[in-house]
N, C-alpha and C positions, 0 to 999 in steps of 0.2 A: 128541314132537314128530309133528305129523299131515303125513302123506303128500298130497305134491303134484302133482293133479290134472293130469295134461299133454293138452293138448287139441289138435286136429290141425294147428292157426295155429302155436299155439308150439311142436310136433315140426318142423314143418317151417322155423322160422327158427333155432333147434337145427343141424338137416341141413345146411343152407344157411353155416351158421358155417364146416363143414367145406370147404363146395364153394369160401370166400374160401380157403382156405389155414391156417387155424388148425390148430393140432397137436392130435388125438384127446385125449389125454389134458388140454390146458388148457381145451376144451371140458368132457369129463366131470367137473374139477373146479369151473368155472364156476358149473356148472349144479346140483351135485350129483349127476350121475345113475352110473349103471354103464357102464365102456366095450361092454359085451356089447346093454347097453340104445339106447345109440346106435348102434352097426351096425345092432340089429334096423330103429332108426326109417330107415338111411340108406339100407337094401336097401328097403323097402317103398316108401320115397319114389323111389329108381333104377326100381325093375320099374315105378312106372305101371301095375301090375295092379291090377286086384280081388286083396284077398288071400284067402284060406282061411275061408271065411264060417261060421259055426257054426250048424248046423241050424237054431236055436233063434232066434237072431238074424240073417236073411241080409240085412233088406233097411236095419237099422242099420248096418251093417259097412258095405254098400254105400254107403249116406250119406256115411256117418265117412270112407269114402276119397274120396270124388268133393270134398268139401269139401276134404280135404286138397291135390288138386291143384288145386282150385281159388284157395288159398291162395298154393301155391308157384308157382304162374303168376304172381300179381299178386304176390308179391314179389321175379319173378326183373323183374318190368318197370321196376321201381323200382331194382331194384341201382345203383350206381355202378361196377359194375363189369362188362366185356362176358361175357356166357352164350349158348353156340351150341350147337346141335342139328346130330349127325351122322349121317350112316343107315350102312348096314354097307357099301356101295357107296362112300364116301368123301364123301358129296356132303353138304355143308353144306343142312340144312334151315330153319333159319334162325336168327337171331342177337338177343336180348336184350340192353340194359344201355345204360351211356354211357360216352364216352371211349377207345374201342376203338380200338389204332393200325392202322394202314392197314398195310400190306407195301409191299415194293420199287416192288410196278406199280401202287399206288395202289387197290389192291380190298380190301375189308374180307371178310370171311367170312358176307357175310350172305346171296348168292347161291346157289343148288343145283348148283355147281358141285366138282369135285373140288378139294383140296386145294393139289396141285401146281398147278395152277392161281393160286392164290392168291397163291403166291411166285414168279411164271417167273423173277426178277430175280434172283433169292436162292436157287437151289437146292439148298443145304444145307441152308436152312432148312426147306424141304420134305422135305428126305429123311429129319430129324429129326421131324418130324410123323406123317410115314409108318409109321416104326417103331416108334412109341408105340401110334400105333393097331394095328396090327398085331398088338405083343405083346398088348393088348386086346384087340384077337378071340380067338386064342388061349386066353388067360386072363384072365376077366372078373373086373373089379374098381376099382379108381382109378389112378392114376398121377398123381406130380406131378415138374415138371420146371424147370430156369431156360432161356432160350433166346436168345441177343441177333438181333436183329430188326432191319436195314436198313431204313428208309421213304424215302420222296418226298424228301425234302431233301438224302439221303446220309448224315444223321445215325444211326447208331443206339442202339435202343433195349431196355433190358434187361426181359423180360416173366418171369413166374412162372406155370406153363398148369401147370392140374389138370383132369384127362378121369376120367370114371368112366362104366361102361356101364348100361345101362338096356332091360330086357328088355320085349316086347310081350306082347300078350295070350294067344300061344301058350307061352309062358314062357323064349324064345328070345331073345337077345341080340340086341337090331333095331337099337341103334345106342348111343351118346356123350353126354354133355354136360359138357360143357367149359367153365372160366373164363379169361382171361388178366388179368391183372394188371401194370402197371408199375411196375416197381422200380427204375427205373433212376436215380432220386438214391439211393437204396439203398448200390446198387453203385458206383457213383462214389463216394460215400464211403469205401465199401472199399478200392477201389485206391487214392483220394489215398493213404489210412492205411498199408497196404501201401507203396507205393510212397517215399513220406516215410520211412518205417521203415529201406525196403534204401537208400535213399540214403545217410541219418544213418549206418548202421553200415558202409559203405564209406568213406564220409569218414575213419570213425574208427581206423578199420583203416591208411588210405594215411596215407604220409609227403609224397608228394610231388603237384601237379594230375598230373601225366604218368601215375603210378601209380591213381589215381583215377577221371580220367575214364570210358576205357572201359567202367568198371563201372557209374557213372551213368548214361552211355548205353543200354546194354544196359538196364538195371532200367527205364528211361523208355518205352522201344519195346515192350520184352516185355510188360511188364505192360497196354500203351494200341493193341497191336497196329499199331507203324507197322515200317518196313522199314529205317531206317537213321540216323541222325545224325553231329553234330560240333561240333566247336566250336572257334570261330573267337577270335583276338586281336591286337593289336596287333604286329608284329616291329621291336624299335625299329632291329636292324641294317642292317634295308633301306628301313625307312620304310613299311610296308604292313603289308595283313591277311594273312593268313596261318591255313590248317587246320592244328590241332594235334592232334588224337585225333579218332577216327571206331568207328564199329561198323553193323555191318549183319548182316543174316541171313545164310543159308547160299545166295549167289546170285551167280555169277562176274561178271553184269552190274553188279549194283550194287556189288560190290565193285572194279571198273574204274572205277564213276561216280567212288568215296570218292577212286580213287586218283586220277584225271586232277584231283580237287578239291584236294588236299594240294599238288600240284605249282603251284597258283597263286596269285599274290602280285594283291592291288589294294591304290590307293591311296584313300586317305581321302575319302570324301562321302559326298552323301546321294541320288545315284543308285545302283541294285542294291538286291539280298537283304540281303547282308549288310550291306553299307553303311546304308544305312536303319535297320537294329538299331544297330549302332555308333556310328550321329550321332547318333537320337533318342533313345535308351535306351527303345523301343517298340516291341511285339511286332507282327512282320509276318507276314500269311497273303497265301497263294494255293493258288487254290484250282486250277486248271489251270497247269501249270509250264510248258509248250508252247507255252502262248496270252500267256504274259508276257514285251513286249518286254524289260521293265526286269529280269528276268531270264537273266543271263549263260551260264546252265551251262542253261538249257529246254531244249535241244538235245539234249545229252549226259542229262540227267533223264530225257526221252522215252524213247533209246534205250534205258536201263536197265530199264523199266518203272512208271516212278514215274511219279505223278499230281498229287497235292496235296503242299504244304507248309506249314512255318511254322519261324519261328525269333522266337526271345528274349531279351533281355540277359542277362546277369550284372553283376549291380549289389552293391556296398556303399553303400548309400548316396544320392546321387548321382553317385557316381562307376560309371563303365560300363566294367568288365574285360574285357567279350568280350562273345561273345551262342555260341547253339545251336543248328544248325537239324536239323528231323526233317522224312520225307519217307517219303506214304504211296503205296501203289498203287494205288489206290480214289480215286473223286472228294470231296473231304473239307468242305464249308462248316465258314468261321468256328464256331469253337467256343469258348465264354467259359468255360464249366470248366474245359474243357483247356488255353488262355492264364493261367487265375489259378495252376492248378495248377501249369505250366513256371516261370512267375516266382517262384512260392514254391521252386519246386528251382534256378530260378536266384542266387536272395538266398544260398540253405545254400550254394553253391557258394562264391557270393563273400566268402562269410564265413570259409571254408576256406580263399579263395585268401590271404585278409590273414593267418592265423595263420601257415597253410608261410611267407610273406612276413615277419612278423614273429619263427618261431622261425629262422629262417636267419642274418638281421641279428644274431638275440643271438649264434649257434653262431661270426657272424664277427670280433663282438667279445670274445667269450672270447677266441677265439683269436689276435689281435692283444695284448690284454693280456698272454696267458702269453708271444707272443714277446717283450713289452718286460721283462718281472720274469726271463725268463732271460737279461738281457743279460747282460757282467760289468762288472762299474761300472770308470771309467778311477782311472787313477792306481796303480793295483796295481802290481805290481813285476814281472809278465811281462802287458807291454801286447799287447793286441789289434791284428792287421793291420788296415791305412785298410779292407780290403773289410768285416772282420768291425766295425770303428767303422760304415762307411756303413750295414750293416743295421741296427745299432741305433736308428741316428738314423732310419733308414725307419719301423722299428716303430715309434719314439716319436713319428713326426710320424702315424701312421693312428690311433694311439690319443686316443678321447674328453677334448676341451680342459677337461673335469673332474674327471679323473684326472690329467692335467699339471698342473692346478692344485694338488690334493691332493700330489701330490710335492713340487714345489717349493717348496710352504709346507712342507713336513715337513724338510726342505733347509734351509730358511731360519732354521723355527725352529730345529734342531741347532746350527747356525753362531750363532746368534745368542745364545746361551746360554754358548756357550765364553767369547766375547769378553765378554759380561759379569763372568763369572769373571778375567779377566785384568782388569778395570778394578776391581774389587773387591781386588785385590790378592795371590788367588789364585794359587796355581799352579796352570800349565794339568793340568788330569789325563792323567798317561802314558797312551798307549796300551797296552791291554790291563790296564788297573786296576781292580779290583773296582770297583762300586761298591754302596751301601749300598739296600738295598731296604725300607723301612719297609711291614709287613703289619697289618692292623687286623681285629681278629675282633670277631664280634659277640657282645659280652658280655652281652646281653637277661637279665633272669634269666628262670630257668626257671617255670613256673607251677606 
């Protein structure tokens, strides 16, 4: 089998697959090359300096290296992912590629400025980038890491960052080259799957709605980074909506806000945060709770440090069984994916509530049936007291009509059989007389 001859352009394409985040083992298997050979290509590509020249062919080696660098630059220009260059002092030398996400301040890493200024509104993001850069300066090589990045509209994008150092003509590390890949869709799919699995496990292990809801609210908030959540339902005793269960992060001010919410009752209607959800059966999103006049608890929520909120219904088909609300400390614009995920969780809870109610009604029906069958028969030698008879009649009245009809038919059938014997001239059967029981056996011949 002939050995493939790799030209500089093909080598550069293989190396750029690694810059996009593909594992080394997958690259080597796809192109049928050895890991050591791939690392040698990557090292020569990242250094950007002429390789060791053979005295017999100095010009040819230099020409091949220059051609490889030109091909690499052309490939970087057309890559669908952002590629940036950074110097040792932390300043961005340039950026290439399309679709690069902007930072919270709206700046992209294309200007020659330190990375911390690109994320002035997200200091934790800048701190993570600086820490990885410092590690690369100390130990040159490659690093990859995932990082959530807030953007200008208030949403969060999940990114996969890949960085590799390159050397200058003097053989020292001159800077690094990196890529940023948007993996938001993949992360959201993973988050949704994890939330649905955790909620399903909680519901399967719980016997009541009150026991299950704190865990469900915690699963939603902890997985998506929201500060607190609560469930609301209609209280038929007072004819108003009330907060049933709640969960929050470890914050006294947020806990105080939820405690005040649990003491509040609201009359049905279409005005208000929770009442709109319970009245229409549709999700509601509030970007700023302190500036929304329809949110009656806006001042209390703002005092607790809460900024945005959304509520969604708990449904069983077309029937609205309740509502859930969630609050965030930062400003968040409406997120369709988040609402869809929440509605799915609400439907799960609705089916769980219906199952719990059906099981409770079944237990109550069985208890009433046992109380009926435990009553002593009337007409015996030892008559029960009037209170006992009243209890039996009360128990029999609570038995379902189908069971009462069945027992009445059985009693009527026994009385009718006895009267039929009398009409035929047969003597009534004495009490306690033995009855002849006919038994039939299957006499089918054996094979």
